[in-house]
MIBA-640383 format. One record per residue (C-alpha): residue number from 1; residue in one letter; x, y, z. Coordinates in Angstrom, 2 decimals. Example, Ala and Ser with C-alpha at 12.3 -4.5 7.8 and 13.67 -1.06 7.14 Angstrom:
REM residues 2
MIVO	num	residu	u	v	w
MIVO	1	A	12.30	-4.50	7.80
MIVO	2	S	13.67	-1.06	7.14
This chain:
REM residues 152
MIVO	num	residu	u	v	w
MIVO	1	M	74.63	69.53	109.25
MIVO	2	L	72.03	69.16	106.53
MIVO	3	R	69.93	71.88	108.14
MIVO	4	R	72.88	74.33	108.17
MIVO	5	Y	73.53	73.56	104.53
MIVO	6	A	69.88	74.22	103.62
MIVO	7	I	69.89	77.51	105.55
MIVO	8	A	73.12	78.60	103.85
MIVO	9	I	71.64	77.87	100.42
MIVO	10	L	68.49	79.77	101.33
MIVO	11	V	70.53	82.79	102.47
MIVO	12	V	72.58	82.72	99.25
MIVO	13	V	69.43	82.54	97.11
MIVO	14	L	67.85	85.43	99.01
MIVO	15	V	70.98	87.57	98.73
MIVO	16	M	71.20	86.80	95.01
MIVO	17	G	67.53	87.69	94.58
MIVO	18	I	68.04	91.02	96.32
MIVO	19	F	71.15	91.67	94.26
MIVO	20	V	69.39	90.91	90.99
MIVO	21	A	66.42	93.07	91.94
MIVO	22	A	68.67	95.98	92.90
MIVO	23	C	71.03	95.70	89.96
MIVO	24	G	68.61	94.54	87.31
MIVO	25	S	67.92	96.33	84.09
MIVO	26	P	67.12	100.03	84.34
MIVO	27	K	63.52	101.06	84.44
MIVO	28	P	62.24	101.70	80.95
MIVO	29	T	61.68	105.31	80.07
MIVO	30	A	58.49	106.40	78.49
MIVO	31	T	58.72	106.58	74.73
MIVO	32	P	56.43	108.70	72.66
MIVO	33	A	53.69	106.84	70.88
MIVO	34	P	54.51	106.20	67.23
MIVO	35	T	52.84	108.46	64.76
MIVO	36	A	51.42	107.33	61.50
MIVO	37	T	53.64	108.07	58.53
MIVO	38	S	53.16	107.74	54.87
MIVO	39	S	55.60	107.06	52.08
MIVO	40	T	54.17	110.13	50.37
MIVO	41	A	54.76	112.39	53.35
MIVO	42	T	56.31	115.73	52.60
MIVO	43	P	60.01	115.65	53.54
MIVO	44	T	61.24	117.95	56.25
MIVO	45	A	63.41	120.95	55.53
MIVO	46	T	66.48	119.14	56.82
MIVO	47	S	66.07	116.21	54.43
MIVO	48	T	65.65	118.43	51.35
MIVO	49	A	68.48	120.75	52.33
MIVO	50	Q	71.09	118.02	52.00
MIVO	51	T	73.04	117.50	48.84
MIVO	52	V	73.65	114.13	47.26
MIVO	53	G	77.34	114.62	48.06
MIVO	54	Q	76.67	115.14	51.76
MIVO	55	L	74.61	111.97	51.93
MIVO	56	A	77.15	110.07	49.83
MIVO	57	A	79.96	110.93	52.24
MIVO	58	A	78.06	109.13	55.00
MIVO	59	G	77.01	106.47	52.49
MIVO	60	Q	80.64	105.53	51.93
MIVO	61	T	80.84	104.49	55.60
MIVO	62	V	77.59	102.52	55.31
MIVO	63	F	78.92	100.84	52.17
MIVO	64	A	82.18	99.85	53.87
MIVO	65	A	80.36	98.42	56.89
MIVO	66	S	77.40	96.71	55.22
MIVO	67	C	78.10	96.14	51.53
MIVO	68	A	81.81	95.76	50.83
MIVO	69	K	82.07	92.24	52.23
MIVO	70	C	80.00	90.96	49.29
MIVO	71	H	80.28	93.72	46.68
MIVO	72	G	83.99	94.49	47.24
MIVO	73	A	85.74	97.50	48.70
MIVO	74	Q	85.35	99.39	45.42
MIVO	75	G	81.94	97.93	44.54
MIVO	76	Q	83.62	95.76	41.91
MIVO	77	G	81.82	92.60	43.00
MIVO	78	V	83.19	89.68	45.01
MIVO	79	T	80.51	87.17	45.99
MIVO	80	A	77.79	89.57	44.81
MIVO	81	P	77.54	91.56	41.57
MIVO	82	A	79.46	94.75	40.88
MIVO	83	I	77.47	97.82	41.89
MIVO	84	I	80.04	100.48	41.04
MIVO	85	G	81.86	100.94	37.76
MIVO	86	A	81.65	99.61	34.22
MIVO	87	N	80.46	96.16	35.32
MIVO	88	A	77.62	97.52	37.46
MIVO	89	H	74.19	97.04	35.96
MIVO	90	L	72.05	99.29	38.10
MIVO	91	D	70.17	100.33	34.96
MIVO	92	K	68.05	97.18	35.36
MIVO	93	Y	66.27	98.99	38.24
MIVO	94	G	65.17	101.81	35.92
MIVO	95	T	64.98	104.60	38.47
MIVO	96	A	66.69	105.61	41.69
MIVO	97	Q	63.37	105.04	43.51
MIVO	98	T	63.21	101.42	42.37
MIVO	99	L	66.84	100.89	43.35
MIVO	100	L	66.18	102.42	46.79
MIVO	101	S	63.14	100.19	47.25
MIVO	102	F	65.19	97.13	46.35
MIVO	103	I	68.17	97.84	48.59
MIVO	104	S	66.02	98.93	51.55
MIVO	105	S	63.95	95.74	51.46
MIVO	106	S	66.57	93.21	50.32
MIVO	107	M	69.98	94.37	51.53
MIVO	108	P	72.26	93.58	53.16
MIVO	109	L	71.67	90.00	52.12
MIVO	110	D	72.43	88.62	55.59
MIVO	111	A	70.07	91.11	57.30
MIVO	112	P	67.58	92.57	54.78
MIVO	113	G	66.00	95.87	55.77
MIVO	114	S	68.16	96.16	58.88
MIVO	115	L	69.57	99.61	58.17
MIVO	116	A	67.82	102.86	59.00
MIVO	117	Q	66.00	104.54	56.10
MIVO	118	Q	68.51	107.42	56.25
MIVO	119	Q	71.36	104.93	55.83
MIVO	120	Y	69.70	103.50	52.72
MIVO	121	R	69.38	107.03	51.32
MIVO	122	Q	73.04	107.66	52.09
MIVO	123	L	73.98	104.42	50.37
MIVO	124	L	71.82	105.27	47.36
MIVO	125	S	73.52	108.67	47.09
MIVO	126	F	76.93	106.98	47.26
MIVO	127	L	75.96	104.65	44.41
MIVO	128	L	74.42	107.43	42.30
MIVO	129	I	77.55	109.57	42.50
MIVO	130	N	80.01	106.72	42.00
MIVO	131	N	78.13	105.54	38.92
MIVO	132	N	77.85	109.09	37.50
MIVO	133	Y	74.06	109.26	37.71
MIVO	134	M	74.16	112.47	39.78
MIVO	135	Q	76.55	115.25	40.70
MIVO	136	S	77.52	115.68	44.34
MIVO	137	S	76.24	119.28	44.39
MIVO	138	A	72.70	118.26	43.43
MIVO	139	S	70.03	118.60	46.09
MIVO	140	F	68.70	115.31	47.44
MIVO	141	D	64.92	115.24	47.12
MIVO	142	P	63.34	111.89	48.01
MIVO	143	N	60.19	112.88	46.11
MIVO	144	Q	62.18	113.11	42.87
MIVO	145	L	63.89	109.71	43.00
MIVO	146	G	61.40	108.29	40.50
MIVO	147	N	62.60	110.88	37.97
MIVO	148	I	66.26	109.86	38.19
MIVO	149	Q	66.78	107.44	35.33
MIVO	150	L	69.52	104.85	35.74
MIVO	151	K	70.75	104.77	32.14
MIVO	152	K	74.35	104.67	31.04
């Protein structure tokens, strides 16, 4: 009886092994090798062709998903400071570039730096428009962010 039990266990283990091997994770596909990039790289035509308003429209979705839980649905501040409106003090960052650097390295607080760089740019555009630092029709040029002064 013990021998039958041992054989049955062995058969089950073998079948499971075959099943796992056959149904395991898909074979990885080759990914292109990463290329070196620089923060001073010239932006592509698609990134400079977008307006601040176009980016801000997507930024509203990013804000709702990643920022509103702490900063409030309207950016009024809840457990974190206000970042939209009269009580927002984004001027302490000086320029849009400094603000972008801060949010892309430190936010969201529970997962700093976890968003894609494009999402941080969208979020920045959303904040710039909603705090009247830029008009929605303005062209978004990442190389000019240091020239956008955050003064009220």
